[in-house]
N, CA, C and O of each residue as an XYZ file, in Angstrom:
932
protein
N     106.045     94.986    131.388
C     106.773     96.195    132.375
C     107.952     95.579    132.469
O     108.031     94.426    132.893
N     109.365     96.524    131.951
C     110.812     96.012    132.479
C     111.059     96.578    133.210
O     111.527     97.705    133.050
N     110.773     95.834    134.752
C     110.852     96.118    136.381
C     112.071     96.018    136.497
O     112.534     97.034    137.015
N     113.000     95.085    136.199
C     114.088     94.849    136.060
C     115.319     95.783    135.846
O     116.344     95.889    136.520
N     114.779     96.661    134.307
C     115.957     97.084    134.211
C     115.686     98.587    134.833
O     116.625     99.379    134.756
N     114.195     99.120    135.574
C     113.699     99.928    135.863
C     114.366     99.665    137.704
O     114.634    100.680    138.346
N     114.484     98.832    138.097
C     114.825     98.955    139.251
C     116.705     98.631    139.217
O     117.263     98.544    140.311
N     117.226     98.534    138.421
C     118.864     98.328    138.310
C     118.643     99.825    137.639
O     119.670    100.157    137.048
N     118.159    100.289    137.602
C     118.701    101.952    137.046
C     118.350    102.920    138.840
O     118.943    103.869    139.354
N     117.599    102.407    139.135
C     117.173    102.855    140.509
C     118.193    103.130    141.616
O     118.459    104.005    142.440
N     118.807    101.437    141.043
C     119.828    100.854    142.301
C     121.113    102.065    142.259
O     121.668    102.651    143.188
N     121.273    102.137    141.051
C     122.575    102.924    140.376
C     122.408    104.292    140.828
O     123.316    104.910    141.385
N     120.850    104.944    140.513
C     120.566    106.473    140.882
C     120.679    106.498    142.478
O     120.658    107.566    143.089
N     120.787    105.394    143.049
C     120.420    105.366    144.722
C     122.205    105.765    145.152
O     122.477    106.569    146.043
N     123.089    105.155    144.466
C     124.414    105.214    145.173
C     124.731    106.556    144.045
O     125.769    107.130    144.374
N     124.363    106.900    143.351
C     124.931    108.434    142.492
C     123.929    109.533    142.020
O     123.887    110.205    140.989
N     122.715    109.458    143.718
C     122.005    110.883    143.718
C     122.415    112.276    143.424
O     122.443    113.024    144.401
N     122.699    112.713    142.414
C     122.844    113.908    142.255
C     123.101    114.067    140.755
O     123.398    113.191    139.942
N     122.869    115.770    140.513
C     122.652    115.824    138.841
C     123.697    115.891    137.805
O     123.424    116.107    136.625
N     124.960    115.695    138.270
C     125.527    115.257    137.250
C     125.396    114.247    136.680
O     125.430    114.255    135.450
N     125.193    112.977    137.442
C     125.322    111.678    137.031
C     123.773    111.499    136.575
O     123.655    110.658    135.684
N     122.633    112.073    136.968
C     121.728    111.977    136.549
C     121.239    112.607    135.125
O     120.149    112.316    134.632
N     122.267    113.598    134.460
C     122.376    114.568    133.433
C     122.696    113.287    132.486
O     121.778    112.853    131.789
N     124.171    112.576    132.437
C     124.245    111.826    131.949
C     123.861    110.077    131.961
O     124.573    109.264    131.371
N     122.830    109.755    132.607
C     122.176    108.829    132.116
C     120.635    109.455    131.529
O     119.813    108.611    131.172
N     120.323    110.672    131.449
C     119.296    111.146    131.495
C     118.672    109.932    130.765
O     117.971    109.233    131.497
N     118.816    109.399    129.035
C     118.120    108.662    128.504
C     117.604    107.372    128.785
O     116.625    106.747    128.376
N     118.530    107.132    129.603
C     118.289    105.739    130.467
C     117.285    106.150    131.266
O     116.446    105.252    131.342
N     116.974    107.152    131.931
C     115.852    107.438    132.811
C     114.519    107.705    132.049
O     113.440    107.396    132.554
N     114.588    108.098    131.222
C     113.294    108.632    130.250
C     113.488    107.370    129.318
O     113.388    107.806    128.171
N     113.679    106.244    129.283
C     113.241    105.098    129.095
C     112.638    104.328    129.819
O     111.648    103.621    129.632
N     113.335    104.509    130.730
C     112.614    103.593    132.336
C     111.535    104.187    132.770
O     110.853    103.467    133.500
N     111.145    105.206    132.592
C     110.124    106.233    132.989
C     109.014    105.839    131.819
O     107.956    105.352    132.216
N     109.222    106.041    130.293
C     108.292    105.993    129.658
C     107.830    104.381    129.890
O     106.613    104.193    129.904
N     108.606    103.339    130.051
C     107.962    101.875    130.821
C     107.180    101.804    131.575
O     106.072    101.280    131.463
N     107.676    102.363    132.533
C     106.764    102.737    133.818
C     105.276    102.887    133.158
O     104.437    101.987    133.102
N     105.145    104.109    132.711
C     104.153    105.030    132.383
C     103.243    104.028    131.281
O     102.031    104.097    131.080
N     104.232    103.085    130.643
C     103.074    102.402    129.639
C     102.440    101.245    130.943
O     101.252    100.957    131.088
N     103.258    100.876    131.536
C     102.525     99.745    132.731
C     101.141    100.727    133.079
O      99.952    100.545    132.819
N     101.824    101.802    133.759
C     100.461    102.180    134.204
C      99.177    102.279    133.526
O      98.100    101.992    134.048
N      99.394    102.823    131.984
C      98.065    102.724    131.350
C      97.502    101.564    131.274
O      96.280    101.421    131.227
N      98.548    100.383    131.249
C      97.805     99.139    131.323
C      96.691     98.694    132.367
O      95.629     98.103    132.170
N      97.373     99.249    133.757
C      96.662     99.260    134.897
C      95.601    100.079    134.864
O      94.612     99.513    135.328
N      95.397    101.164    134.512
C      94.075    102.081    134.220
C      93.137    101.135    133.454
O      92.069    100.812    133.973
N      93.460    100.714    132.341
C      92.597     99.958    131.198
C      92.081     98.891    132.689
O      91.018     99.210    133.222
N      92.783     97.811    133.213
C      92.174     96.727    133.827
C      91.319     97.432    135.020
O      90.093     97.417    134.910
N      91.772     97.900    135.883
C      91.667     98.962    136.870
C      89.971     99.044    136.692
O      89.168     98.491    137.443
N      89.600     99.973    135.368
C      88.450    100.612    134.963
C      87.557     99.322    134.730
O      86.348     99.528    134.622
N      88.055     97.891    134.631
C      86.842     97.136    134.060
C      86.164     96.810    135.555
O      84.934     96.756    135.555
N      86.736     96.624    136.624
C      85.946     96.605    137.827
C      85.438     98.330    138.566
O      84.281     98.526    138.940
N      86.518     99.399    138.656
C      85.938    100.613    138.538
C      86.247    102.118    137.683
O      87.145    102.927    137.451
N      84.815    101.838    137.414
C      84.534    102.618    135.908
C      84.788    103.955    136.248
O      84.854    104.682    135.257
N      84.940    104.478    137.248
C      85.254    105.880    137.690
C      86.395    106.467    137.638
O      86.459    107.691    137.759
N      87.882    105.433    137.385
C      88.881    105.703    136.909
C      89.018    105.781    135.512
O      89.941    106.521    135.171
N      88.359    105.225    134.546
C      88.577    105.219    133.328
C      88.562    106.121    132.222
O      88.567    105.725    131.057
N      88.544    107.308    132.551
C      88.824    108.968    132.018
C      90.161    109.699    132.057
O      90.525    110.708    131.452
N      90.956    108.715    133.162
C      92.135    109.262    133.773
C      93.557    108.415    132.610
O      93.754    107.291    132.149
N      94.242    109.743    132.565
C      95.275    109.570    131.820
C      96.713    109.588    132.653
O      96.900    110.091    133.761
N      97.749    108.848    131.747
C      98.812    108.340    132.694
C      99.363    109.547    133.757
O      99.643    109.344    134.939
N      99.466    111.042    132.953
C     100.131    111.997    133.801
C      99.125    112.444    134.659
O      99.427    113.263    135.527
N      97.694    111.940    134.534
C      97.027    112.278    136.223
C      97.339    111.362    137.317
O      96.848    111.538    138.432
N      98.472    109.973    136.948
C      98.798    109.422    138.196
C     100.133    109.410    138.785
O     100.621    109.248    139.903
N     100.531    109.642    137.606
C     102.415    109.394    138.068
C     103.104    110.757    138.599
O     103.145    111.943    138.273
N     103.765    109.668    139.888
C     104.561    111.415    140.468
C     105.704    111.872    139.942
O     106.472    111.069    139.411
N     106.021    113.291    140.003
C     107.053    113.399    139.763
C     108.544    112.988    140.249
O     108.669    112.448    141.349
N     109.651    113.236    139.450
C     110.974    111.919    139.935
C     111.659    113.010    140.724
O     112.457    112.626    141.580
N     111.459    114.436    140.559
C     112.182    115.309    141.514
C     111.641    115.482    142.949
O     110.458    115.469    143.290
N     112.735    115.648    143.724
C     112.374    115.762    145.342
C     112.291    116.980    145.339
O     113.160    117.609    144.736
N     111.003    117.819    146.145
C     111.182    118.579    146.966
C     112.163    118.866    148.009
O     111.775    118.857    149.178
N     113.373    119.116    147.740
C     113.912    119.839    149.247
C     113.972    120.435    149.905
O     114.574    120.238    150.961
N     113.360    121.478    149.590
C     113.208    122.663    150.696
C     112.907    122.245    152.101
O     113.772    122.589    152.906
N     111.999    121.657    152.536
C     112.730    121.711    154.088
C     112.782    120.326    154.530
O     111.983    119.731    155.253
N     113.832    119.914    153.989
C     114.251    118.370    154.330
C     115.530    118.496    154.206
O     116.011    119.197    153.316
N     116.299    117.804    155.121
C     117.951    117.703    155.615
C     118.647    116.982    154.566
O     119.828    117.231    154.328
N     117.767    115.797    153.696
C     118.219    115.582    152.720
C     118.377    116.218    151.379
O     117.359    116.617    150.815
N     119.383    116.338    150.885
C     119.137    117.618    149.766
C     119.507    116.401    148.245
O     119.976    116.708    147.149
N     119.149    115.252    148.669
C     119.370    114.111    147.116
C     118.316    114.731    146.374
O     117.141    114.888    146.706
N     118.890    115.052    145.350
C     117.722    115.904    144.276
C     116.503    114.948    143.649
O     115.407    115.342    143.250
N     117.002    113.599    143.677
C     115.827    112.765    143.080
C     115.195    111.571    143.670
O     116.164    110.883    143.992
N     114.329    111.051    143.934
C     113.695    110.010    144.318
C     114.044    108.522    144.230
O     114.031    107.996    143.117
N     114.299    107.931    145.118
C     114.888    106.596    144.607
C     113.430    105.493    144.326
O     113.608    104.384    144.829
N     112.559    105.604    143.868
C     111.033    104.696    143.359
C     110.778    105.942    142.387
O     111.156    107.103    142.228
N     109.714    104.785    141.710
C     108.541    105.466    140.975
C     107.440    105.153    141.055
O     107.024    104.093    140.587
N     106.484    106.271    141.858
C     105.228    105.744    141.814
C     103.955    106.306    141.014
O     104.061    107.302    140.298
N     102.887    105.693    141.155
C     101.543    106.096    140.735
C     100.688    105.745    141.867
O     100.702    104.789    142.643
N      99.760    107.021    141.726
C      98.565    106.584    142.784
C      97.207    106.888    141.536
O      96.888    108.041    141.248
N      96.751    106.073    141.113
C      95.127    105.569    140.364
C      93.878    105.916    140.867
O      93.176    104.998    141.290
N      93.385    107.255    140.914
C      92.517    108.208    141.999
C      91.804    108.872    140.654
O      92.229    109.579    139.740
N      90.416    108.255    141.005
C      89.260    109.238    140.112
C      89.610    110.914    140.301
O      89.621    111.593    139.274
N      89.815    111.392    141.258
C      89.835    112.915    141.160
C      91.727    113.288    141.250
O      92.360    114.211    141.763
N      92.039    112.338    140.652
C      93.595    112.861    140.599
C      94.900    112.751    141.616
O      94.705    112.869    142.826
N      96.080    112.550    141.159
C      96.959    112.037    142.292
C      96.991    112.840    143.691
O      97.064    112.392    144.835
N      96.917    114.139    143.241
C      96.501    115.106    144.587
C      95.649    115.150    145.601
O      95.818    115.772    146.650
N      94.295    114.188    145.164
C      93.124    114.113    145.758
C      93.467    113.124    147.109
O      94.158    112.116    147.258
N      92.471    114.093    148.165
C      92.311    113.749    149.229
C      91.381    112.180    148.742
O      91.283    111.666    149.856
N      90.854    111.430    147.999
C      89.957    110.602    147.501
C      90.939    109.400    147.919
O      92.077    109.638    148.324
N      90.457    108.156    147.803
C      91.512    107.065    147.998
C      91.571    106.411    146.707
O      90.793    106.763    145.821
N      92.313    105.608    146.542
C      92.612    105.281    144.847
C      94.139    104.255    145.314
O      94.731    104.267    146.393
N      94.461    103.410    144.030
C      95.051    102.723    143.604
C      96.320    102.838    143.683
O      96.406    103.217    142.515
N      97.525    102.847    144.075
C      99.211    103.222    144.430
C      99.935    101.535    144.067
O      99.862    100.424    144.592
N     100.646    102.147    142.845
C     101.939    101.491    142.738
C     102.917    101.910    142.818
O     103.006    103.077    142.437
N     104.212    101.226    143.353
C     105.393    101.782    143.718
C     106.199    100.807    143.473
O     105.984     99.669    143.890
N     107.464    101.205    142.603
C     108.602    100.334    142.595
C     109.757    101.070    142.828
O     110.153    102.061    142.215
N     110.413    100.321    144.054
C     111.691    101.105    144.445
C     112.548     99.667    144.592
O     111.918     98.609    144.578
N     113.424     99.670    144.678
C     114.754     98.299    144.910
C     114.265     97.934    146.694
O     114.211     98.633    147.706
N     114.049     96.854    146.476
C     113.947     95.985    148.153
C     112.731     96.546    148.428
O     112.301     95.735    149.249
N     111.690     97.569    148.277
C     110.193     97.799    148.965
C     109.407     98.067    147.273
O     109.264     99.179    146.767
N     109.075     97.030    146.771
C     107.990     97.046    145.861
C     106.752     97.330    146.283
O     106.860     97.538    147.491
N     105.712     97.446    145.978
C     104.219     97.787    146.881
C     103.443     97.961    146.259
O     103.722     98.571    145.227
N     101.874     97.509    146.499
C     100.886     98.152    145.681
C      99.868     97.992    147.298
O      99.755     97.105    148.145
N      99.311     99.294    147.117
C      98.043     99.812    148.307
C      96.652    100.314    147.755
O      96.317    100.685    146.630
N      95.968    100.198    148.930
C      94.652    100.992    148.331
C      94.045    102.090    149.465
O      94.449    102.209    150.622
N      93.196    102.694    148.955
C      92.845    103.930    150.131
C      92.717    105.119    150.345
O      92.757    105.829    149.340
N      92.538    105.739    151.557
C      92.748    106.844    151.507
C      93.751    107.339    152.518
O      93.693    106.698    153.568
N      94.745    108.396    152.495
C      95.299    108.260    153.616
C      96.055    109.822    153.753
O      96.065    110.494    152.721
N      96.517    110.256    154.666
C      96.591    111.515    155.501
C      95.653    112.379    154.926
O      95.764    113.310    154.129
N      94.540    111.777    155.604
C      93.271    112.378    155.428
C      93.252    113.709    156.774
O      93.824    113.681    157.864
N      92.279    114.907    156.115
C      92.390    115.988    156.991
C      91.294    115.552    158.878
O      90.381    114.740    159.028
N      91.872    116.397    159.829
C      90.955    115.887    160.981
C      89.464    116.231    160.670
O      88.682    115.430    161.181
N      89.017    117.016    160.108
C      87.650    116.823    160.192
C      87.226    115.694    159.280
O      86.338    115.007    159.785
N      87.567    115.357    158.223
C      87.482    114.274    157.447
C      87.796    112.970    158.007
O      87.166    111.981    157.632
N      88.779    112.886    158.931
C      88.966    111.578    159.734
C      87.736    111.722    160.715
O      87.201    110.626    160.886
N      87.346    112.380    161.161
C      86.337    112.298    162.414
C      85.032    112.057    161.555
O      84.281    111.139    161.884
N      84.716    112.916    160.374
C      83.830    112.097    159.516
C      83.883    110.570    159.435
O      82.877    109.958    159.791
N      84.774    110.004    159.077
C      84.950    108.579    158.822
C      84.797    107.503    160.344
O      84.185    106.511    160.740
N      85.781    108.474    160.781
C      85.234    107.853    162.211
C      83.256    107.375    162.438
O      82.525    106.392    162.322
N      83.185    108.646    162.767
C      81.323    108.525    163.233
C      80.975    107.731    161.987
O      80.245    106.850    162.440
N      81.068    107.547    160.766
C      80.784    106.777    159.712
C      80.428    105.208    160.065
O      79.420    104.502    160.041
N      82.322    105.003    160.529
C      82.138    103.423    160.815
C      81.252    103.324    162.289
O      80.655    102.291    162.591
N      81.254    104.201    162.914
C      80.800    103.664    164.537
C      79.175    103.601    163.748
O      78.700    102.467    163.686
N      78.562    104.423    163.321
C      77.434    104.659    162.872
C      76.580    103.512    161.855
O      75.399    103.398    161.527
N      77.837    102.741    161.552
C      77.266    101.208    160.070
C      78.400    100.290    160.117
O      78.960     99.720    159.181
N      78.735    100.229    161.857
C      79.933     99.311    161.767
C      79.466     97.933    161.706
O      80.382     97.349    162.286
N      78.546     96.970    161.341
C      78.503     95.991    160.690
C      78.724     95.876    159.596
O      79.370     94.887    159.249
N      78.206     96.996    158.441
C      78.842     97.001    157.062
C      79.988     97.259    157.116
O      80.648     96.508    156.398
N      80.630     98.077    157.706
C      82.351     98.321    157.949
C      82.815     97.215    157.867
O      83.476     96.958    156.861
N      82.637     96.242    158.840
C      83.139     95.024    159.595
C      83.280     94.180    158.561
O      84.296     93.557    158.253
N      81.870     94.178    157.851
C      81.860     92.808    156.253
C      82.609     93.611    155.590
O      82.590     93.110    154.466
N      83.184     94.422    155.547
C      84.155     95.027    154.754
C      85.748     94.721    154.787
O      86.693     94.783    154.001
N      85.568     94.439    155.839
C      87.171     94.740    156.331
C      87.667     93.191    157.030
O      88.778     92.661    157.016
N      86.609     92.809    157.519
C      86.452     91.682    158.524
C      86.518     90.672    157.516
O      87.067     89.754    158.125
N      86.276     90.217    156.219
C      86.034     89.027    155.213
C      87.185     88.226    155.026
O      88.176     88.796    155.483
N      87.443     87.066    154.504
C      88.504     86.107    154.825
C      89.278     87.071    153.878
O      90.155     87.847    154.259
N      88.872     86.934    152.675
C      89.692     87.674    151.563
C      90.786     88.738    151.874
O      91.986     88.474    151.794
N      90.359     89.809    152.190
C      90.482     90.907    153.303
C      91.836     90.465    154.465
O      93.020     90.708    154.236
N      91.384     89.871    155.542
C      91.835     89.941    156.235
C      93.276     89.105    156.021
O      94.289     89.325    156.684
N      93.137     87.913    154.761
C      94.165     86.824    154.721
C      95.207     88.281    153.731
O      96.371     88.527    154.047
N      94.816     88.688    153.119
C      95.707     89.961    152.087
C      96.395     91.086    153.102
O      97.574     91.406    153.257
N      95.739     91.335    153.436
C      95.827     92.761    154.265
C      96.444     92.878    155.773
O      97.385     93.510    156.255
N      95.438     91.942    156.306
C      95.806     91.800    158.049
C      94.705     92.670    158.565
O      93.982     92.978    157.617
N      94.245     93.242    159.808
C      93.831     93.723    160.983
C      94.627     94.789    161.278
O      95.835     94.583    161.157
N      94.236     96.011    161.676
C      94.787     97.154    162.120
C      95.507     96.634    163.127
O      95.313     95.658    163.852
N      96.550     97.596    163.051
C      98.080     97.031    164.145
C      98.851     95.799    163.892
O      99.644     95.367    164.728
N      98.671     95.316    162.941
C      99.191     93.794    163.180
C     100.605     94.186    161.909
O     101.501     93.342    161.873
N     100.730     95.324    161.019
C     101.277     95.516    160.032
C     102.119     97.048    160.517
O     101.465     98.067    160.742
N     103.541     97.012    160.620
C     103.905     98.411    160.319
C     104.112     99.180    158.928
O     104.282     98.365    158.022
N     104.136    100.104    158.627
C     104.809    100.358    157.430
C     105.994    100.587    157.411
O     106.566    101.009    158.416
N     106.763    100.311    156.011
C     107.919     99.924    156.068
C     108.802     99.187    156.610
O     109.999     99.451    156.497
N     108.253     97.906    157.440
C     108.872     96.870    158.090
C     108.360     95.636    157.582
O     109.009     94.668    157.186
N     106.620     95.844    157.664
C     105.692     94.468    157.490
C     105.874     94.351    156.217
O     106.469     95.183    155.532
N     105.268     93.085    155.718
C     104.946     92.748    154.757
C     103.570     92.951    153.861
O     103.322     92.839    152.660
N     102.734     93.334    155.128
C     101.858     93.830    154.435
C     100.843     94.423    155.797
O     101.180     94.033    156.915
N      99.776     95.234    155.703
C      99.079     96.131    156.758
C      97.950     96.659    156.457
O      97.877     97.113    155.315
N      96.786     96.772    157.304
C      95.922     97.687    157.155
C      95.723     98.998    158.401
O      95.146     98.835    159.476
N      96.362    100.289    157.923
C      96.247    101.383    158.371
C      97.915    101.613    158.770
O      98.593    100.816    159.418
N      98.419    103.042    158.149
C      99.721    103.175    158.526
C     100.474    104.010    160.017
O     101.539    104.336    160.540
N      99.064    104.024    160.155
C      99.392    104.622    161.523
C      97.920    104.832    162.587
O      96.823    105.059    162.076
N      98.084    104.729    163.925
C      97.027    104.704    164.675
C      97.207    105.628    166.337
O      98.290    105.941    166.831
N      95.964    105.886    166.885
C      96.406    106.163    167.510
C      96.465    105.619    169.245
O      95.692    104.676    169.417
N      97.005    105.916    170.152
C      97.510    104.807    171.178
C      96.165    104.535    171.999
O      95.948    103.622    172.795
N      95.146    105.786    171.509
C      93.713    105.428    172.595
C      93.082    106.310    171.996
O      93.431    106.997    171.036
N      91.935    106.293    172.688
C      90.637    106.719    171.591
C      90.972    107.903    170.825
O      91.981    108.430    171.294
N      90.457    108.581    169.717
C      90.395    109.654    169.542
C      89.601    110.703    170.538
O      89.377    109.969    171.501
N      89.256    111.504    170.744
C      88.806    113.056    171.801
C      87.662    112.764    170.921
O      87.608    112.647    169.697
N      86.758    112.673    171.838
C      85.100    112.706    171.137
C      84.533    111.487    171.032
O      83.347    111.309    170.754
N      85.561    110.388    171.304
C      84.674    109.255    171.359
C      85.249    107.944    172.504
O      86.332    107.934    173.090
N      84.199    106.947    172.579
C      84.454    106.056    174.222
C      85.435    105.423    173.909
O      85.510    104.885    172.805
N      86.174    105.369    174.603
C      87.620    104.448    175.185
C      86.913    102.981    175.254
O      87.538    101.976    174.916
N      85.908    102.939    175.599
C      84.831    101.263    175.630
C      84.664    100.768    174.843
O      84.529     99.558    175.024
N      84.548    101.265    173.457
C      84.137    100.918    172.264
C      84.320     99.540    171.921
O      85.468     99.331    172.316
N      83.870     98.412    171.402
C      84.065     97.521    171.303
C      84.484     97.381    170.007
O      84.433     96.225    169.585
N      84.896     98.245    169.230
C      85.268     98.322    167.949
C      86.506     99.544    167.807
O      86.898     99.733    166.656
N      87.028    100.231    168.709
C      87.656    100.742    169.142
C      89.116    101.001    167.983
O      89.451    102.118    167.588
N      89.837     99.672    167.588
C      90.537     99.414    166.938
C      90.661    100.491    165.605
O      91.638    101.115    165.190
N      89.343    100.440    165.152
C      89.214    100.799    163.793
C      89.011    102.515    164.020
O      89.466    103.100    163.037
N      88.509    103.363    164.944
C      88.494    104.438    165.128
C      90.006    105.152    165.596
O      90.410    106.288    165.346
N      90.527    104.293    166.194
C      91.993    104.786    166.362
C      93.063    104.932    164.706
O      94.107    105.563    164.548
N      92.435    104.247    163.888
C      93.314    104.411    162.491
C      93.190    106.190    162.557
O      92.317    106.954    162.966
N      94.738    106.405    161.840
C      94.610    107.446    161.075
C      94.712    108.068    160.332
O      94.943    109.275    160.271
N      94.442    106.801    159.141
C      94.275    106.893    157.921
C      93.752    105.106    157.502
O      94.176    104.189    158.205
N      92.991    104.880    156.528
C      92.604    103.909    155.782
C      93.241    103.575    154.629
O      92.688    103.985    153.609
N      94.155    103.004    154.503
C      95.091    102.513    153.539
C      95.531    100.901    153.857
O      95.925    100.815    155.020
N      95.571     99.635    153.156
C      95.743     99.063    153.147
C      96.967     98.159    152.104
O      96.790     98.123    150.887
N      97.593     97.803    152.440
C      99.078     97.508    151.088
C      99.567     96.378    151.926
O      99.491     96.085    153.119
N     100.344     95.610    150.371
C     101.023     94.521    150.357
C     102.169     94.669    149.517
O     102.090     94.866    148.304
N     103.206     94.578    150.144
C     105.197     94.617    149.865
C     104.976     93.344    149.051
O     104.325     92.418    149.535
N     105.660     93.257    147.456
C     105.813     92.567    146.484
C     107.072     92.468    146.606
O     107.715     93.380    147.125
N     107.807     91.045    146.029
C     109.279     91.141    145.636
C     109.361     92.117    144.350
O     108.455     92.663    143.720
N     110.672     92.144    144.194
C     111.006     93.179    142.966
C     110.867     92.585    141.750
O     110.778     93.384    140.818
N     110.807     91.081    141.387
C     110.614     90.289    140.308
C     108.701     90.513    140.307
O     108.228     90.062    139.263
N     107.938     90.934    140.991
C     106.349     90.986    140.773
C     105.907     91.551    139.709
O     104.924     91.064    139.151
N     106.387     92.428    139.317
C     106.288     93.572    138.314
C     106.978     93.009    136.826
O     106.525     93.456    135.772
N     107.826     92.246    136.817
C     108.295     91.542    135.551
C     107.015     90.253    134.532
O     106.421     89.264    134.962
N     107.023     90.751    133.404
C     106.183     89.931    132.565
C     104.785     90.779    132.612
O     104.856     91.978    132.881
N     103.519     90.177    132.356
C     102.553     90.229    132.550
C     101.500     90.038    133.497
O     100.407     90.591    133.616
N     102.141     89.021    134.227
C     100.771     88.495    135.151
C     100.481     89.167    136.682
O      99.630     88.840    137.509
N     101.651     90.377    136.753
C     101.389     91.382    137.571
C      99.975     92.068    137.440
O      99.297     92.387    138.417
N      99.656     92.233    136.314
C      98.309     92.999    135.759
C      97.124     92.044    136.625
O      96.568     92.568    137.590
N      96.854     90.945    136.315
C      96.213     90.084    137.080
C      96.168     90.121    138.413
O      95.038     90.160    138.899
N      97.161     90.120    139.204
C      97.815     89.974    140.809
C      96.781     91.537    141.232
O      95.618     91.640    141.623
N      97.851     92.582    140.930
C      96.919     93.885    141.287
C      95.738     94.126    140.975
O      95.215     95.130    141.459
N      94.943     93.224    140.024
C      93.121     93.645    139.528
C      92.524     93.130    141.112
O      91.873     93.749    141.954
N      93.125     91.549    141.090
C      93.057     90.595    142.165
C      92.754     91.290    144.014
O      91.782     91.142    144.754
N      94.154     92.092    144.234
C      94.064     92.505    145.436
C      93.559     93.900    145.423
O      93.143     94.200    146.542
N      93.433     94.962    144.467
C      92.304     96.399    144.408
C      91.096     95.929    144.579
O      90.430     96.381    145.510
N      90.369     94.584    143.434
C      89.095     94.448    143.918
C      88.557     94.101    145.393
O      87.488     94.551    145.805
N      89.337     93.314    146.102
C      89.322     93.046    147.316
C      89.402     94.115    148.304
O      88.695     94.136    149.311
N      90.373     95.109    147.972
C      90.329     96.665    148.961
C      88.960     97.396    148.317
O      88.373     98.083    149.153
N      88.460     97.378    147.237
C      87.702     98.207    146.856
C      86.821     98.642    147.991
O      86.632     99.736    148.523
N      86.281     97.280    148.218
C      84.665     97.820    149.159
C      85.197     98.550    150.167
O      84.669     99.652    150.018
N      85.978     98.616    151.177
C      86.507     99.314    152.113
C      86.953    100.691    151.459
O      86.908    101.574    152.316
N      87.186    100.957    150.765
C      87.599    102.437    149.836
C      86.787    102.823    149.408
O      86.695    104.050    149.451
N      85.838    102.148    148.819
C      84.483    102.716    148.883
C      83.743    103.497    149.699
O      83.349    104.655    149.564
N      83.587    102.590    150.689
C      83.040    103.461    152.181
C      83.611    104.397    152.970
O      83.020    105.039    153.839
N      85.126    104.511    152.583
C      85.560    105.439    153.189
C      85.744    107.120    151.678
O      85.869    108.299    152.010
N      85.710    106.777    150.677
C      85.465    107.691    149.511
C      83.905    108.075    149.811
O      83.706    109.271    149.597
N      82.761    107.372    150.248
C      81.948    107.998    150.296
C      81.719    109.064    151.462
O      80.757    109.775    151.168
N      82.234    109.376    152.575
C      82.550    110.879    153.425
C      83.313    111.423    152.968
O      83.266    112.614    153.275
N      84.594    110.998    151.894
C      85.772    112.079    151.246
C      84.807    112.774    150.714
O      84.633    113.923    151.120
N      83.994    112.245    149.720
C      83.106    113.270    148.649
C      82.677    114.187    149.091
O      82.899    115.333    148.698
N      81.837    113.797    150.182
C      81.037    115.226    150.882
C      82.273    116.567    151.182
O      81.913    117.743    151.235
N      83.165    116.306    151.288
C      83.955    117.292    151.385
C      84.476    117.978    150.003
O      84.376    119.197    149.861
N      85.053    117.127    148.959
C      85.538    117.290    147.572
C      84.488    118.006    146.800
O      84.663    118.261    145.609
């Protein structure tokens, strides 16, 4: 993937986020997007080697649209400042956890897991964790997972270099005991782990090996959550 070229285009777009400029540079955008999509196609192949559930996916099932939905936003910039792809067996709009790749100048990252879960599913996840806490801890407290992603509350989305959980409640969720020994896992509002990477990360071919390592570490946690989500989808 020619990440440098893609990120250069996105940097220029951030300073000129308007339709006339974009139309003048539409060919460049199309070339960058095609290159990004080729990289995602490679990622699907590599990830499917350890997660065959995603082997059927096509690139269009994973890559997000570039136009922003500005209907309810005070920011009327028409285009995103990043390219992103969600590699999930049920598609990019699914609640099921998957693998996410994000190219944005100064904020490239890879992530895995489930996020923005509805309250009923989140409650079921919490009950499942509480009822199988030893198994859950084996999946999220092993040395490779903690080293790569950290523990709940240690990382802050948008600021930290890594993290486990985008948001957490300040206290125990309704219906759960406040004095539960492992309450940090029940306070989580999502079960997503991420690592920010340098802009140079996606250059060359080694990035495929690195995402495979990271996603293999994250997969047991994600499988635990997906077993709950699958009861609803």
